[in-house]
C-alpha positions, 0 to 999 in steps of 0.5 A: 500499499505504501509503495502504491502511494509513493508511486502515485505522488511521484507521477503527480509530481512529474506531471505537474512539473511537465505542465509547468514547463508547457505553460511557461513555453506557451507564455513565451510563444504568446509574448513573442507573438505579441511583440511581432504585432506590436512592431508591425503596428509601429 
């Protein structure tokens, strides 16, 4: 039982960390797209 709990916590932690990296990359993509639009508007 304890081993299953440990494995479950490890999977949740790994999923959480990968989601943070994905959202960070998405934020950078959106930001660079916004900067390109801003340059076009000037």
